[in-house]
N, C-alpha and C positions, 0 to 999 in steps of 0.2 A: 327776139324777147325785148322790149323795152324795159330799161332798168328800174326806172320809176314806178312802172306799171308791177313788175314784179314784187317790187319793195311793198306795195301797196296790200297785194293779194296773199303775199306768204305769211306764214304762221309765226314769224320770227318778231313780235310785236317789240318784245324786250329791246331788241336790239335796233331794229328799222327805225324806232321813236327817236335815236340821235344819228340815226346813219344812211338817213335818204339822201338824194343829191342834194350837196350844198347850194346855196341859193347863189345866185350871179349878183353883185353887188351893182347897186344903179350907177351908171359912169357919169360924172359931171357933165355939166355942157358943154360942148367941144366949142374950144374958141375959134374967132375968126382967124382965118390964116392958118388952122392947125393943119400939119401933116399928115395927108392922107395915106394911109398903108393898106393895100390889099393882102389878105390872109388867107392862102389856100389850105384846105381841108379836105381828107377823103370823105368827107360826109358823116353821118352820125355813126355813133359808135356805144355799146355798154359797157366797156372798158371802163375799169376805175380809173379818176384821174383824167379822163377823156373829155377836155371842155375847152376847146380852143374860143368857143366863145366867154366864156368866165374869165380866161386869162388875157383874152382881148380886154375886156371890161374894167381888167384891174389894172392893165397898162395905163389904159386911159384916166382911170380915177389916179392913179401914183403921178401922172403928169401933168394934173392939173388941167385935162382938156388939151393940151398941146397936140397931142396925137388921136386922130380918129381910126380906127382899124375897122375894115369893112371884111367881112367872110364872104370869099368867092370860091367855091367849089371847084368851079371850072377854070381859074385863073392859071393860064399856062407859065406866065411870067410876073408870077406875084412878089411882093417884097418880102412876104413872111410865109413860111409852109411850117404847117404842125402836122405829126404824125408819127410812127414808126421809125425810130432813127434808123432800123435797117432799111428805110426803103430806097436808100441812095447806094446800096448793092451794085444797080446797074452801071453805076459810074466808077465803083471801085469796090472790090468785095472785104476789105480792110474796114469798111464801114461798118461790117456786121460785130466787129470786135466792141465796138462802143454802144451797139443795142443791145449786145448779150449774145453768147456763143452758146449753142446747143449742147445739151446732153453733160457730161462731166467736164467740159470745157469750160463751161458758163460758171459764173458768179451769181451769187444772191443780190438782190438790189443795194442792202446797204455796202455788200463789201466792194461790188462793181463802184458806187458813188465814191468810195474811199480812194480808190484806184484812180478815177477820173479828177476828182477833186484835187488831192495832194499826193497823187503817185505818179503825176506827169501824162496821166491820161487824156484830159481835158486838152493841153497844150499840142499834144500829139493829134487830136482830133481836129483842134483849130488850123492845124499844118495842113493836113489833108484836104480838110474842107476848102482851105482858102483857094486851093488850086482849081476846084470847081465853082467858085462863086459864094461861097457863105460862110457864115459864122454860127454854128451849132452851139445850141442852149439846152441842157437837159431840162425839161419841163412836164414830166409825168415817167408813170411807169404803169405797164397793163397790170401786175400783179401776177402771181404765179400760174403755171397751164394748168388746166382742169383735167388735162388727158388727152388721150387720143381717142375720137370717137369712131367707130369702124361696123360696118356692117359684113363684115367678113371676118375670118380668123386670122390675126397676125400674130403669132406665136414663134415659128420657124423663121429662119431665112429665107426658106424658100417659099413661105406665105407671102413675103414682098414682091417677088418676082410678078410684074405685068400691073402691081395694085397702084391705083391712082388717089395719090393722097394730097390733102390740101394742108400745105406747111410752110412755113415763113422762115426767111433767114437763111443762112448755110445749112438748116436741117434739109431743105431742098436737094443740096448736093449729098449731102449725107444719105438719104434713102434715096437717091438717084444711083448711087455707087453701089447700092445693093439690088438694084433692078426694079425699083418702083418709080414710078412717073410721077414726079411733082406737079402739082397744080396750084397756082395761086387765084383766090376769088374773094370777093369782097365779103364781108361778115353776114351782109345781108343774103347772100346768095347760098350760103351752106345749106340750109333745111332744103329748099328746091333741089339742089345737085346732089344730096344725099338721098331724097326720096326719089329722084329721077334716075338715081344709078349713074350719075355722072362722074362722082367719084366714090371710094369704098372707104374712104377714112379721112378725119379732119381734125386738126388741132384748132381748138378755140382757145384762146388766152383769156385769163380773167378768172377767179374763182367761183362767181356765179354759173359760169357756162355748166358747172357740173349737175346743177339742179335744174338746168333750162328747160321748159317744158317744150318747146319746140325740138329740142334735140332728142331728147330720151326715147320717143316712140320710134324714132327712124333708126337708131344704132343700136344693136343689141349688145356690144361689148363697148366699155371705157377701160382703155389701157394707161395704167398710171406708170411712171409721173409724167410722161410726154417727152417729145422731143427737145420742146424748150421748155423744160419745168421751170425756170427762174423768172420767166417771162420777158419783157422787153421793155427796153428806155423808149419813151417818146420824146422828141426834141420839139423845139422852136428854130426853126432854120431862117435867119435874117441875111437876107440878097446881102453879099458883102458892101457893095456901091452904098447901100442904106446904112449899114453898120458901121462903115468910115465917115460916112458925113453926119454921124449922131456926136453929141458933145460927149465926154467923158460922164457927165454926171447922168444923162438918159441914157449910155450903155450900162451904167450901175443900176439904174431902176429895172431895165430890161431884165439883167441878169437877177435881181432879187426877185421880179415878180415871175421868173419862171422857177428858180429855186423853190418859191413858196409854192407853186403849182406842183413841182414834185414832190415836196413833203405832204401835201393833200394827198395825193395819189395814193402815196403808202398807205395814210391813213384809211383811206376809203377802202382799198385793196382788203386792209386787215378786217375792218367792219364787213365786207363782202363774204369774206372767208367766215367770219362767224357767224353769218346769215345761212351760208350755203351749209354749214354743220348741223345747223337746226331745224333745217328744212329736208334734209335728206330722209328719205325713207326707206323701209326693209324692202320695196319693191322689186319685183323679179329681174325687169328691165330696167336701164341696162345692167350687165354684169361687170362689176368692177373687177380687172384682173391686173395684174403685174406683167409687163413685158418678158416673155420667155426668156431663161438665161442664156441659151444661145444666141437669141435674136439680139438680147441687150448687149452681151459683148461684141458682137459684130458690129453693131449699131456704135459702139464707143471706139472701136479701131477706126472704122470709116469717119469719124467725127475728127481723130486724129490726124488722121491722114488729110482731110479736106483743110483743117487749121494749118497744116503743113505745107500744103499746096498754095494757100494765102500768102503764107510766110515767106514762099520763094519767088512771089510774083516781081516784086523789087525792091528798091532802098526803103520806100515808105512803108511798105508791107512788114518788111523785116524787122524796122526799129521799134514800130507799135507791138507786132508779137513780142519782140525782145522784151520790151518793157513791161508787157502783160504777164510774160511769164516769170519775168525776175521777181514782179510781185507777187505773184502765185507763190514761188519759192519762198518769199518770205512767210508766207501762209502755212509752210510745210506741206503744200501741194506739188505735185509733179506732172500733171496731166496735159499740161500745153507744150507746144516747141519751144 
């Protein structure tokens, strides 16, 4: 589903009048000798705040045309990368903490940003990322999970045995621990995978997914609140060599543009949630259900075990999770290691 097309045809005119896709500002003429940077993106997405092109033009504008940013989905060694902050999990599982942890281990977007901005999280993220050659900037958020779309019953622990689920982040390890097979697909492939029976369930982040016409006919059940109920952080990753070569002023501009993009994404997510609430109909399908009590408890236990396993990997992971847990303790919560 294309987000802009959906907004045009949904009945929520009162909301959509001001909640359509934010227009990308025209960039200034690029100056002769401007620094050209290639920005890798995972392709198009309907997620709130998913606007790498918008962010690129904003940076060009803020730098007065001293930077030219070229989007290149196929760039393997790009100067910049935009996408789910959890996309670095293959390098180190602790990157999942900065993207957002699953189930009750996670924090809502505002609280997670508080830990990152003033609780030491960003410094820990910088330290971990430096070892892999990049500087991460918070640049967006997906919005909350619409839930888990399923073509089969998923209400008891035994129902997960052999089930093929599209899930992101550490939630993949959580469902694997309970006998499911996690599969990660591009968002554009979810509809086909459900229709062809290649997967039994899929979690699609973003509030508009709940009323997605492309998913409703395929999945008879929509389980709330989903495995990544709080959604996920989107990041702009700058190659460390590029970042270190920037002036302090240019670094501040990149940080400010990314922070602006993040705040805009939160506003878009809220607008999308309002739209979804207006257009949800009392149709028979999908049946909206809560995860079964037994399954919910099992998932929470597995999530705690998975996070504990990450904390035990090495010194970097331990100090990241210690900081995260200390922050959670300040909030009066004790769900993390």
